[in-house]
VEXKOLTI-982593 format. One record per atom (N, C-alpha, C, O): residue in three letters; atom name; x, y, z. Coordinates in pm, whole numbers, padded with zeros to 5 digits. Layout:
N
Ala,CA,X,Y,Z .
...
END
This chain:
164
Met,N,-03471,00346,-04313 .
Met,CA,-03452,00204,-04329 .
Met,C,-03330,00157,-04249 .
Met,O,-03336,00052,-04185 .
Lys,N,-03221,00233,-04251 .
Lys,CA,-03102,00195,-04177 .
Lys,C,-03131,00194,-04027 .
Lys,O,-03080,00109,-03955 .
Asn,N,-03213,00289,-03981 .
Asn,CA,-03248,00296,-03840 .
Asn,C,-03323,00170,-03796 .
Asn,O,-03297,00118,-03688 .
Ile,N,-03414,00122,-03879 .
Ile,CA,-03489,00001,-03847 .
Ile,C,-03396,-00119,-03844 .
Ile,O,-03404,-00202,-03753 .
Arg,N,-03308,-00129,-03942 .
Arg,CA,-03212,-00240,-03944 .
Arg,C,-03121,-00236,-03822 .
Arg,O,-03093,-00340,-03762 .
Ser,N,-03075,-00117,-03786 .
Ser,CA,-02987,-00104,-03670 .
Ser,C,-03058,-00148,-03543 .
Ser,O,-03000,-00220,-03461 .
Arg,N,-03183,-00108,-03526 .
Arg,CA,-03261,-00149,-03410 .
Arg,C,-03279,-00300,-03408 .
Arg,O,-03265,-00364,-03304 .
Phe,N,-03311,-00357,-03525 .
Phe,CA,-03332,-00501,-03534 .
Phe,C,-03204,-00576,-03497 .
Phe,O,-03209,-00671,-03420 .
Leu,N,-03091,-00534,-03552 .
Leu,CA,-02965,-00600,-03522 .
Leu,C,-02928,-00587,-03375 .
Leu,O,-02881,-00683,-03314 .
Cys,N,-02948,-00470,-03318 .
Cys,CA,-02919,-00450,-03176 .
Cys,C,-03008,-00538,-03089 .
Cys,O,-02961,-00600,-02994 .
Thr,N,-03137,-00544,-03121 .
Thr,CA,-03230,-00627,-03046 .
Thr,C,-03192,-00774,-03057 .
Thr,O,-03193,-00846,-02957 .
Thr,N,-03159,-00818,-03177 .
Thr,CA,-03119,-00957,-03198 .
Thr,C,-02993,-00990,-03119 .
Thr,O,-02986,-01094,-03053 .
Leu,N,-02893,-00903,-03125 .
Leu,CA,-02770,-00927,-03051 .
Leu,C,-02793,-00928,-02900 .
Leu,O,-02735,-01010,-02830 .
Leu,N,-02877,-00839,-02851 .
Leu,CA,-02909,-00838,-02708 .
Leu,C,-02976,-00968,-02667 .
Leu,O,-02946,-01024,-02561 .
Phe,N,-03069,-01017,-02751 .
Phe,CA,-03136,-01143,-02722 .
Phe,C,-03035,-01257,-02717 .
Phe,O,-03041,-01342,-02628 .
Ile,N,-02945,-01260,-02812 .
Ile,CA,-02844,-01366,-02819 .
Ile,C,-02753,-01361,-02695 .
Ile,O,-02723,-01464,-02636 .
Leu,N,-02710,-01242,-02659 .
Leu,CA,-02624,-01229,-02541 .
Leu,C,-02698,-01270,-02415 .
Leu,O,-02639,-01335,-02327 .
Ala,N,-02825,-01233,-02404 .
Ala,CA,-02904,-01272,-02287 .
Ala,C,-02920,-01424,-02281 .
Ala,O,-02911,-01483,-02174 .
Ala,N,-02945,-01485,-02396 .
Ala,CA,-02959,-01631,-02401 .
Ala,C,-02829,-01699,-02362 .
Ala,O,-02830,-01798,-02289 .
Ala,N,-02717,-01646,-02409 .
Ala,CA,-02586,-01703,-02374 .
Ala,C,-02559,-01689,-02225 .
Ala,O,-02507,-01781,-02162 .
Ala,N,-02594,-01573,-02167 .
Ala,CA,-02575,-01553,-02023 .
Ala,C,-02663,-01647,-01942 .
Ala,O,-02619,-01703,-01842 .
Leu,N,-02787,-01666,-01986 .
Leu,CA,-02878,-01756,-01917 .
Leu,C,-02826,-01899,-01923 .
Leu,O,-02831,-01972,-01824 .
Arg,N,-02776,-01939,-02039 .
Arg,CA,-02722,-02075,-02054 .
Arg,C,-02604,-02094,-01959 .
Arg,O,-02590,-02201,-01899 .
Ala,N,-02520,-01992,-01945 .
Ala,CA,-02405,-02002,-01854 .
Ala,C,-02453,-02013,-01709 .
Ala,O,-02399,-02092,-01631 .
Asp,N,-02555,-01936,-01673 .
Asp,CA,-02609,-01940,-01537 .
Asp,C,-02673,-02075,-01506 .
Asp,O,-02669,-02119,-01391 .
Leu,N,-02731,-02140,-01606 .
Leu,CA,-02796,-02269,-01585 .
Leu,C,-02696,-02385,-01583 .
Leu,O,-02735,-02500,-01566 .
Gly,N,-02569,-02355,-01601 .
Gly,CA,-02467,-02458,-01593 .
Gly,C,-02454,-02542,-01719 .
Gly,O,-02407,-02656,-01712 .
Val,N,-02496,-02490,-01834 .
Val,CA,-02480,-02563,-01959 .
Val,C,-02330,-02579,-01985 .
Val,O,-02254,-02483,-01973 .
Gln,N,-02289,-02699,-02020 .
Gln,CA,-02148,-02725,-02043 .
Gln,C,-02095,-02632,-02150 .
Gln,O,-02149,-02624,-02260 .
Gln,N,-01989,-02561,-02116 .
Gln,CA,-01930,-02467,-02210 .
Gln,C,-01826,-02538,-02295 .
Gln,O,-01759,-02631,-02249 .
Gln,N,-01813,-02496,-02419 .
Gln,CA,-01712,-02550,-02510 .
Gln,C,-01609,-02442,-02535 .
Gln,O,-01643,-02324,-02549 .
Ser,N,-01484,-02483,-02542 .
Ser,CA,-01379,-02387,-02576 .
Ser,C,-01391,-02352,-02724 .
Ser,O,-01450,-02426,-02802 .
Asp,N,-01334,-02239,-02762 .
Asp,CA,-01336,-02198,-02902 .
Asp,C,-01271,-02305,-02990 .
Asp,O,-01320,-02333,-03099 .
Asp,N,-01161,-02364,-02941 .
Asp,CA,-01093,-02469,-03019 .
Asp,C,-01181,-02592,-03036 .
Asp,O,-01182,-02652,-03143 .
Glu,N,-01256,-02632,-02931 .
Glu,CA,-01346,-02746,-02941 .
Glu,C,-01455,-02720,-03044 .
Glu,O,-01491,-02809,-03122 .
Val,N,-01507,-02598,-03046 .
Val,CA,-01612,-02562,-03142 .
Val,C,-01556,-02568,-03284 .
Val,O,-01618,-02625,-03374 .
Arg,N,-01438,-02509,-03305 .
Arg,CA,-01377,-02511,-03439 .
Arg,C,-01354,-02655,-03486 .
Arg,O,-01381,-02688,-03602 .
Gln,N,-01303,-02739,-03396 .
Gln,CA,-01277,-02879,-03429 .
Gln,C,-01406,-02951,-03466 .
Gln,O,-01411,-03025,-03564 .
Met,N,-01512,-02928,-03387 .
Met,CA,-01639,-02996,-03411 .
Met,C,-01700,-02955,-03545 .
Met,O,-01750,-03039,-03620 .
Leu,N,-01696,-02826,-03576 .
Leu,CA,-01756,-02777,-03700 .
Leu,C,-01683,-02826,-03824 .
Leu,O,-01745,-02849,-03927 .
Thr,N,-01550,-02840,-03816 .
Thr,CA,-01472,-02877,-03934 .
Thr,C,-01436,-03025,-03938 .
Thr,O,-01372,-03070,-04033 .
Asn,N,-01475,-03100,-03836 .
Asn,CA,-01442,-03243,-03830 .
Asn,C,-01502,-03317,-03950 .
Asn,O,-01614,-03288,-03991 .
Gly,N,-01427,-03410,-04005 .
Gly,CA,-01475,-03486,-04121 .
Gly,C,-01490,-03393,-04240 .
Gly,O,-01398,-03318,-04274 .
Ser,N,-01606,-03399,-04304 .
Ser,CA,-01630,-03318,-04424 .
Ser,C,-01665,-03174,-04391 .
Ser,O,-01659,-03087,-04478 .
Gly,N,-01701,-03147,-04267 .
Gly,CA,-01742,-03011,-04229 .
Gly,C,-01879,-02974,-04280 .
Gly,O,-01917,-02857,-04276 .
Arg,N,-01957,-03073,-04328 .
Arg,CA,-02089,-03048,-04387 .
Arg,C,-02197,-03049,-04279 .
Arg,O,-02206,-03143,-04200 .
Trp,N,-02280,-02944,-04277 .
Trp,CA,-02387,-02930,-04180 .
Trp,C,-02516,-02889,-04250 .
Trp,O,-02515,-02809,-04343 .
Asn,N,-02628,-02945,-04203 .
Asn,CA,-02761,-02907,-04251 .
Asn,C,-02808,-02784,-04174 .
Asn,O,-02813,-02785,-04051 .
Phe,N,-02843,-02680,-04245 .
Phe,CA,-02903,-02560,-04186 .
Phe,C,-03050,-02564,-04223 .
Phe,O,-03083,-02570,-04342 .
Lys,N,-03139,-02561,-04126 .
Lys,CA,-03283,-02571,-04152 .
Lys,C,-03355,-02458,-04080 .
Lys,O,-03356,-02450,-03957 .
Gly,N,-03416,-02369,-04160 .
Gly,CA,-03498,-02262,-04105 .
Gly,C,-03644,-02300,-04113 .
Gly,O,-03678,-02414,-04144 .
Leu,N,-03730,-02205,-04085 .
Leu,CA,-03874,-02232,-04088 .
Leu,C,-03923,-02266,-04228 .
Leu,O,-04011,-02349,-04245 .
Thr,N,-03864,-02201,-04330 .
Thr,CA,-03912,-02222,-04467 .
Thr,C,-03799,-02252,-04565 .
Thr,O,-03822,-02248,-04686 .
Trp,N,-03680,-02281,-04517 .
Trp,CA,-03567,-02303,-04606 .
Trp,C,-03473,-02407,-04546 .
Trp,O,-03481,-02439,-04427 .
Gly,N,-03383,-02458,-04628 .
Gly,CA,-03282,-02552,-04581 .
Gly,C,-03166,-02560,-04679 .
Gly,O,-03187,-02563,-04800 .
Trp,N,-03044,-02562,-04627 .
Trp,CA,-02924,-02570,-04709 .
Trp,C,-02821,-02658,-04641 .
Trp,O,-02823,-02675,-04519 .
Val,N,-02730,-02714,-04720 .
Val,CA,-02612,-02779,-04665 .
Val,C,-02498,-02679,-04681 .
Val,O,-02474,-02627,-04790 .
Arg,N,-02430,-02653,-04570 .
Arg,CA,-02317,-02560,-04573 .
Arg,C,-02193,-02631,-04521 .
Arg,O,-02202,-02720,-04436 .
Val,N,-02078,-02591,-04573 .
Val,CA,-01952,-02656,-04539 .
Val,C,-01861,-02557,-04467 .
Val,O,-01826,-02452,-04520 .
Phe,N,-01823,-02594,-04343 .
Phe,CA,-01729,-02515,-04264 .
Phe,C,-01587,-02560,-04300 .
Phe,O,-01557,-02679,-04296 .
Ala,N,-01499,-02466,-04335 .
Ala,CA,-01359,-02497,-04364 .
Ala,C,-01272,-02450,-04248 .
Ala,O,-01306,-02355,-04177 .
Lys,N,-01159,-02518,-04229 .
Lys,CA,-01069,-02485,-04117 .
Lys,C,-01011,-02345,-04128 .
Lys,O,-00969,-02288,-04028 .
Asp,N,-01008,-02288,-04249 .
Asp,CA,-00952,-02153,-04267 .
Asp,C,-01052,-02043,-04231 .
Asp,O,-01023,-01925,-04251 .
Gly,N,-01169,-02081,-04176 .
Gly,CA,-01267,-01981,-04134 .
Gly,C,-01364,-01938,-04242 .
Gly,O,-01435,-01839,-04226 .
Thr,N,-01368,-02012,-04353 .
Thr,CA,-01463,-01980,-04460 .
Thr,C,-01578,-02081,-04456 .
Thr,O,-01565,-02189,-04400 .
Ile,N,-01689,-02043,-04517 .
Ile,CA,-01806,-02130,-04525 .
Ile,C,-01865,-02116,-04665 .
Ile,O,-01865,-02008,-04724 .
Lys,N,-01917,-02227,-04717 .
Lys,CA,-01976,-02227,-04851 .
Lys,C,-02108,-02302,-04846 .
Lys,O,-02118,-02406,-04782 .
Thr,N,-02209,-02248,-04913 .
Thr,CA,-02337,-02314,-04926 .
Thr,C,-02333,-02402,-05050 .
Thr,O,-02307,-02354,-05160 .
Glu,N,-02359,-02533,-05032 .
Glu,CA,-02360,-02625,-05146 .
Glu,C,-02477,-02593,-05238 .
Glu,O,-02583,-02549,-05193 .
Lys,N,-02458,-02616,-05368 .
Lys,CA,-02561,-02596,-05471 .
Lys,C,-02610,-02452,-05478 .
Lys,O,-02720,-02425,-05525 .
Tyr,N,-02528,-02359,-05430 .
Tyr,CA,-02564,-02218,-05430 .
Tyr,C,-02432,-02143,-05416 .
Tyr,O,-02343,-02191,-05345 .
Ser,N,-02416,-02032,-05477 .
Ser,CA,-02287,-01965,-05479 .
Ser,C,-02260,-01878,-05356 .
Ser,O,-02173,-01792,-05359 .
Glu,N,-02333,-01900,-05249 .
Glu,CA,-02318,-01819,-05128 .
Glu,C,-02194,-01861,-05049 .
Glu,O,-02179,-01979,-05014 .
Thr,N,-02107,-01767,-05022 .
Thr,CA,-01987,-01793,-04943 .
Thr,C,-01973,-01686,-04837 .
Thr,O,-02037,-01580,-04844 .
Gly,N,-01890,-01713,-04739 .
Gly,CA,-01868,-01616,-04634 .
Gly,C,-01761,-01664,-04538 .
Gly,O,-01681,-01751,-04571 .
Thr,N,-01761,-01605,-04420 .
Thr,CA,-01664,-01641,-04317 .
Thr,C,-01739,-01675,-04188 .
Thr,O,-01854,-01637,-04170 .
Trp,N,-01670,-01746,-04099 .
Trp,CA,-01728,-01778,-03970 .
Trp,C,-01620,-01763,-03862 .
Trp,O,-01501,-01783,-03886 .
Glu,N,-01667,-01728,-03743 .
Glu,CA,-01576,-01717,-03630 .
Glu,C,-01650,-01749,-03501 .
Glu,O,-01771,-01729,-03490 .
Val,N,-01575,-01800,-03405 .
Val,CA,-01629,-01829,-03273 .
Val,C,-01595,-01708,-03186 .
Val,O,-01479,-01673,-03170 .
Thr,N,-01700,-01646,-03130 .
Thr,CA,-01678,-01527,-03049 .
Thr,C,-01789,-01509,-02947 .
Thr,O,-01907,-01526,-02979 .
Asn,N,-01753,-01476,-02825 .
Asn,CA,-01849,-01445,-02719 .
Asn,C,-01958,-01550,-02701 .
Asn,O,-02075,-01516,-02687 .
Gly,N,-01921,-01677,-02702 .
Gly,CA,-02017,-01784,-02676 .
Gly,C,-02111,-01815,-02791 .
Gly,O,-02219,-01870,-02770 .
Lys,N,-02071,-01780,-02912 .
Lys,CA,-02155,-01810,-03029 .
Lys,C,-02067,-01820,-03152 .
Lys,O,-01952,-01778,-03152 .
Val,N,-02124,-01876,-03258 .
Val,CA,-02057,-01880,-03387 .
Val,C,-02129,-01779,-03476 .
Val,O,-02250,-01789,-03498 .
Val,N,-02054,-01683,-03527 .
Val,CA,-02111,-01580,-03614 .
Val,C,-02067,-01609,-03757 .
Val,O,-01947,-01617,-03786 .
Ile,N,-02165,-01625,-03845 .
Ile,CA,-02140,-01652,-03986 .
Ile,C,-02181,-01529,-04064 .
Ile,O,-02296,-01485,-04059 .
Thr,N,-02086,-01472,-04138 .
Thr,CA,-02113,-01352,-04216 .
Thr,C,-02092,-01384,-04363 .
Thr,O,-01982,-01421,-04405 .
Phe,N,-02198,-01369,-04441 .
Phe,CA,-02190,-01397,-04584 .
Phe,C,-02148,-01273,-04660 .
Phe,O,-02163,-01161,-04610 .
Lys,N,-02096,-01291,-04781 .
Lys,CA,-02051,-01178,-04863 .
Lys,C,-02166,-01082,-04894 .
Lys,O,-02142,-00964,-04921 .
Ser,N,-02289,-01132,-04889 .
Ser,CA,-02406,-01047,-04913 .
Ser,C,-02431,-00952,-04796 .
Ser,O,-02511,-00859,-04806 .
Gly,N,-02362,-00977,-04683 .
Gly,CA,-02382,-00895,-04564 .
Gly,C,-02474,-00960,-04463 .
Gly,O,-02483,-00913,-04349 .
Gln,N,-02543,-01067,-04501 .
Gln,CA,-02633,-01136,-04409 .
Gln,C,-02551,-01213,-04305 .
Gln,O,-02440,-01260,-04333 .
Thr,N,-02609,-01224,-04185 .
Thr,CA,-02541,-01290,-04075 .
Thr,C,-02630,-01398,-04016 .
Thr,O,-02750,-01375,-03995 .
Asn,N,-02574,-01514,-03988 .
Asn,CA,-02640,-01621,-03913 .
Asn,C,-02563,-01637,-03783 .
Asn,O,-02443,-01611,-03778 .
Val,N,-02632,-01681,-03678 .
Val,CA,-02568,-01700,-03548 .
Val,C,-02606,-01837,-03495 .
Val,O,-02723,-01875,-03496 .
Leu,N,-02506,-01912,-03448 .
Leu,CA,-02529,-02040,-03381 .
Leu,C,-02494,-02021,-03234 .
Leu,O,-02391,-01963,-03200 .
Leu,N,-02581,-02070,-03147 .
Leu,CA,-02557,-02060,-03004 .
Leu,C,-02482,-02184,-02955 .
Leu,O,-02512,-02296,-02996 .
Leu,N,-02386,-02163,-02868 .
Leu,CA,-02313,-02275,-02810 .
Leu,C,-02396,-02336,-02697 .
Leu,O,-02475,-02265,-02636 .
Pro,N,-02380,-02463,-02666 .
Pro,CA,-02282,-02554,-02722 .
Pro,C,-02328,-02608,-02857 .
Pro,O,-02447,-02619,-02884 .
Ile,N,-02230,-02642,-02942 .
Ile,CA,-02258,-02704,-03071 .
Ile,C,-02285,-02852,-03045 .
Ile,O,-02207,-02920,-02978 .
Lys,N,-02395,-02902,-03099 .
Lys,CA,-02430,-03043,-03086 .
Lys,C,-02452,-03099,-03226 .
Lys,O,-02519,-03035,-03308 .
Val,N,-02397,-03217,-03255 .
Val,CA,-02407,-03272,-03389 .
Val,C,-02552,-03303,-03429 .
Val,O,-02585,-03300,-03548 .
Asn,N,-02637,-03331,-03332 .
Asn,CA,-02776,-03366,-03365 .
Asn,C,-02872,-03248,-03348 .
Asn,O,-02993,-03267,-03346 .
Gly,N,-02819,-03128,-03336 .
Gly,CA,-02906,-03012,-03333 .
Gly,C,-02853,-02899,-03248 .
Gly,O,-02836,-02912,-03127 .
Thr,N,-02826,-02788,-03313 .
Thr,CA,-02779,-02667,-03246 .
Thr,C,-02874,-02555,-03282 .
Thr,O,-02909,-02537,-03399 .
His,N,-02917,-02479,-03182 .
His,CA,-03006,-02366,-03206 .
His,C,-02930,-02249,-03265 .
His,O,-02812,-02227,-03236 .
Gly,N,-03000,-02174,-03349 .
Gly,CA,-02941,-02054,-03406 .
Gly,C,-03048,-01963,-03461 .
Gly,O,-03168,-01989,-03449 .
Phe,N,-03002,-01854,-03522 .
Phe,CA,-03091,-01755,-03581 .
Phe,C,-03042,-01720,-03720 .
Phe,O,-02922,-01702,-03742 .
Asp,N,-03137,-01710,-03815 .
Asp,CA,-03099,-01674,-03950 .
Asp,C,-03085,-01522,-03962 .
Asp,O,-03095,-01451,-03862 .
Ala,N,-03062,-01473,-04083 .
Ala,CA,-03038,-01331,-04106 .
Ala,C,-03158,-01244,-04070 .
Ala,O,-03143,-01124,-04047 .
Lys,N,-03277,-01304,-04064 .
Lys,CA,-03397,-01228,-04029 .
Lys,C,-03433,-01243,-03881 .
Lys,O,-03538,-01196,-03837 .
Gly,N,-03346,-01309,-03805 .
Gly,CA,-03371,-01328,-03663 .
Gly,C,-03466,-01443,-03633 .
Gly,O,-03511,-01458,-03520 .
Lys,N,-03497,-01524,-03734 .
Lys,CA,-03588,-01637,-03716 .
Lys,C,-03508,-01759,-03671 .
Lys,O,-03390,-01771,-03704 .
Pro,N,-03572,-01851,-03596 .
Pro,CA,-03498,-01967,-03546 .
Pro,C,-03457,-02062,-03657 .
Pro,O,-03525,-02075,-03759 .
Met,N,-03345,-02127,-03635 .
Met,CA,-03299,-02231,-03726 .
Met,C,-03231,-02339,-03644 .
Met,O,-03193,-02317,-03529 .
Val,N,-03218,-02456,-03703 .
Val,CA,-03150,-02569,-03640 .
Val,C,-03039,-02614,-03733 .
Val,O,-03059,-02624,-03854 .
Val,N,-02924,-02640,-03677 .
Val,CA,-02810,-02685,-03754 .
Val,C,-02767,-02820,-03700 .
Val,O,-02745,-02836,-03580 .
Ser,N,-02753,-02919,-03790 .
Ser,CA,-02708,-03052,-03749 .
Ser,C,-02609,-03105,-03852 .
Ser,O,-02618,-03073,-03971 .
Arg,N,-02513,-03184,-03806 .
Arg,CA,-02412,-03240,-03897 .
Arg,C,-02481,-03331,-03998 .
Arg,O,-02571,-03406,-03962 .
Val,N,-02438,-03324,-04124 .
Val,CA,-02494,-03410,-04228 .
Val,C,-02472,-03555,-04185 .
Val,O,-02362,-03594,-04146 .
Gly,N,-02579,-03634,-04194 .
Gly,CA,-02573,-03774,-04152 .
Gly,C,-02627,-03795,-04013 .
Gly,O,-02650,-03910,-03973 .
Glu,N,-02649,-03689,-03938 .
Glu,CA,-02707,-03698,-03804 .
Glu,C,-02852,-03653,-03813 .
Glu,O,-02883,-03553,-03878 .
Ala,N,-02940,-03726,-03748 .
Ala,CA,-03081,-03686,-03746 .
Ala,C,-03096,-03575,-03643 .
Ala,O,-03055,-03592,-03528 .
Pro,N,-03155,-03462,-03681 .
Pro,CA,-03174,-03355,-03583 .
Pro,C,-03266,-03399,-03471 .
Pro,O,-03366,-03467,-03494 .
Ala,N,-03233,-03359,-03349 .
Ala,CA,-03313,-03394,-03233 .
Ala,C,-03440,-03311,-03226 .
Ala,O,-03533,-03346,-03153 .
Phe,N,-03445,-03201,-03301 .
Phe,CA,-03562,-03113,-03301 .
Phe,C,-03560,-03032,-03429 .
Phe,O,-03460,-03027,-03499 .
Thr,N,-03671,-02967,-03458 .
Thr,CA,-03680,-02880,-03575 .
Thr,C,-03726,-02743,-03528 .
Thr,O,-03790,-02733,-03424 .
Pro,N,-03695,-02639,-03603 .
Pro,CA,-03742,-02507,-03561 .
Pro,C,-03893,-02501,-03572 .
Pro,O,-03952,-02550,-03668 .
Ala,N,-03955,-02443,-03473 .
Ala,CA,-04101,-02433,-03473 .
Ala,C,-04142,-02287,-03470 .
Ala,O,-04083,-02208,-03396 .
Pro,N,-04241,-02251,-03550 .
Pro,CA,-04287,-02112,-03545 .
Pro,C,-04351,-02084,-03410 .
Pro,O,-04407,-02173,-03346 .
Val,N,-04341,-01961,-03367 .
Val,CA,-04403,-01922,-03241 .
Val,C,-04553,-01919,-03261 .
Val,O,-04603,-01846,-03347 .
Ala,N,-04626,-01998,-03183 .
Ala,CA,-04770,-02007,-03197 .
Ala,C,-04837,-01925,-03087 .
Ala,O,-04778,-01901,-02982 .
Glu,N,-04959,-01884,-03114 .
Glu,CA,-05036,-01812,-03013 .
Glu,C,-05069,-01908,-02900 .
Glu,O,-05103,-02024,-02924 .
Ala,N,-05059,-01861,-02777 .
Ala,CA,-05090,-01945,-02662 .
Ala,C,-05238,-01976,-02659 .
Ala,O,-05321,-01888,-02685 .
Thr,N,-05272,-02100,-02626 .
Thr,CA,-05411,-02142,-02612 .
Thr,C,-05430,-02189,-02469 .
Thr,O,-05359,-02279,-02424 .
Pro,N,-05523,-02130,-02395 .
Pro,CA,-05544,-02174,-02258 .
Pro,C,-05575,-02324,-02254 .
Pro,O,-05649,-02375,-02338 .
Ala,N,-05518,-02393,-02156 .
Ala,CA,-05534,-02539,-02146 .
Ala,C,-05681,-02577,-02133 .
Ala,O,-05722,-02683,-02180 .
Ser,N,-05761,-02492,-02070 .
Ser,CA,-05901,-02527,-02048 .
Ser,C,-05983,-02525,-02177 .
Ser,O,-06090,-02586,-02183 .
Thr,N,-05934,-02457,-02280 .
Thr,CA,-06009,-02452,-02406 .
Thr,C,-05947,-02537,-02515 .
Thr,O,-06005,-02551,-02623 .
Ala,N,-05828,-02593,-02490 .
Ala,CA,-05761,-02673,-02592 .
Ala,C,-05835,-02804,-02615 .
Ala,O,-05869,-02873,-02519 .
Lys,N,-05859,-02836,-02740 .
Lys,CA,-05926,-02961,-02775 .
Lys,C,-05828,-03076,-02762 .
Lys,O,-05710,-03063,-02797 .
Gly,N,-05876,-03190,-02713 .
Gly,CA,-05793,-03309,-02706 .
Gly,C,-05678,-03297,-02610 .
Gly,O,-05576,-03363,-02627 .
Asn,N,-05692,-03216,-02508 .
Asn,CA,-05584,-03197,-02414 .
Asn,C,-05567,-03324,-02333 .
Asn,O,-05661,-03401,-02317 .
Ala,N,-05448,-03346,-02282 .
Ala,CA,-05412,-03472,-02216 .
Ala,C,-05507,-03505,-02102 .
Ala,O,-05540,-03622,-02082 .
Ala,N,-05553,-03405,-02026 .
Ala,CA,-05641,-03432,-01913 .
Ala,C,-05776,-03484,-01960 .
Ala,O,-05838,-03567,-01894 .
Glu,N,-05822,-03434,-02077 .
Glu,CA,-05953,-03476,-02126 .
Glu,C,-05948,-03616,-02186 .
Glu,O,-06046,-03690,-02179 .
Thr,N,-05834,-03653,-02243 .
Thr,CA,-05826,-03782,-02312 .
Thr,C,-05771,-03893,-02225 .
Thr,O,-05803,-04010,-02247 .
Ser,N,-05688,-03858,-02124 .
Ser,CA,-05627,-03963,-02044 .
Ser,C,-05666,-03959,-01898 .
Ser,O,-05627,-04047,-01822 .
Gly,N,-05742,-03860,-01858 .
Gly,CA,-05783,-03849,-01719 .
Gly,C,-05673,-03795,-01628 .
Gly,O,-05690,-03793,-01506 .
Gly,N,-05561,-03751,-01685 .
Gly,CA,-05450,-03700,-01604 .
Gly,C,-05463,-03553,-01576 .
Gly,O,-05563,-03490,-01613 .
Ser,N,-05363,-03498,-01511 .
Ser,CA,-05359,-03356,-01479 .
Ser,C,-05332,-03275,-01605 .
Ser,O,-05260,-03321,-01694 .
Ser,N,-05388,-03157,-01613 .
Ser,CA,-05365,-03073,-01730 .
Ser,C,-05260,-02968,-01701 .
Ser,O,-05257,-02864,-01767 .
Gly,N,-05174,-02992,-01604 .
Gly,CA,-05078,-02892,-01560 .
Gly,C,-04973,-02855,-01661 .
Gly,O,-04937,-02738,-01670 .
Gly,N,-04922,-02950,-01737 .
Gly,CA,-04814,-02919,-01830 .
Gly,C,-04686,-02892,-01754 .
Gly,O,-04685,-02889,-01631 .
Thr,N,-04579,-02871,-01826 .
Thr,CA,-04452,-02842,-01763 .
Thr,C,-04384,-02729,-01836 .
Thr,O,-04419,-02697,-01949 .
Ser,N,-04289,-02671,-01771 .
Ser,CA,-04206,-02568,-01831 .
Ser,C,-04066,-02589,-01776 .
Ser,O,-04043,-02682,-01700 .
Val,N,-03973,-02502,-01814 .
Val,CA,-03838,-02516,-01762 .
Val,C,-03835,-02494,-01612 .
Val,O,-03737,-02530,-01546 .
Phe,N,-03939,-02436,-01557 .
Phe,CA,-03943,-02408,-01413 .
Phe,C,-04030,-02511,-01341 .
Phe,O,-04060,-02492,-01224 .
Gly,N,-04071,-02619,-01407 .
Gly,CA,-04150,-02723,-01343 .
Gly,C,-04296,-02707,-01374 .
Gly,O,-04333,-02640,-01470 .
Ser,N,-04380,-02768,-01293 .
Ser,CA,-04523,-02769,-01317 .
Ser,C,-04579,-02627,-01314 .
Ser,O,-04536,-02543,-01235 .
Gln,N,-04675,-02604,-01400 .
Gln,CA,-04741,-02474,-01403 .
Gln,C,-04864,-02471,-01313 .
Gln,O,-04925,-02366,-01294 .
Met,N,-04900,-02583,-01260 .
Met,CA,-05019,-02592,-01175 .
Met,C,-04976,-02587,-01029 .
Met,O,-04874,-02646,-00994 .
Pro,N,-05052,-02518,-00944 .
Pro,CA,-05019,-02518,-00801 .
Pro,C,-05040,-02658,-00744 .
Pro,O,-05128,-02731,-00788 .
Arg,N,-04962,-02693,-00650 .
Arg,CA,-04970,-02826,-00587 .
Arg,C,-05033,-02818,-00452 .
Arg,O,-05048,-02920,-00384 .
END
């Protein structure tokens, strides 16, 4: 069991480091550790944590502690290596990827599943979505090309998926 957990944690950390490196290569604005600490603790320090099947309000304190409201879960948080690592007394760890944005920051829960964190009072710009099986565009019902007469190319971070 420990071997499986170790592999899972190593894989998760490698994924996080790769994502952070990719973000740096793409020129995503970097935040200093002090800017991140200030943003997380500004005002009440209350943030909505939303996973695929759960949601909590957690409070970041300037002393590096974190508390889950309406639940006795407490822990510590620190800014390190381009991410915020939250470690609860239970041993579970959550990770937030920089940059921190008040209307939605990507992260991973203790099981490595995606989560979104947004400041209380801010509407999240997105919600975590489960990974769905890919469906070829030619077999998808109601696809944009069939309903609007447009191209069915779609887009990705690398631009159009259709040859021009």
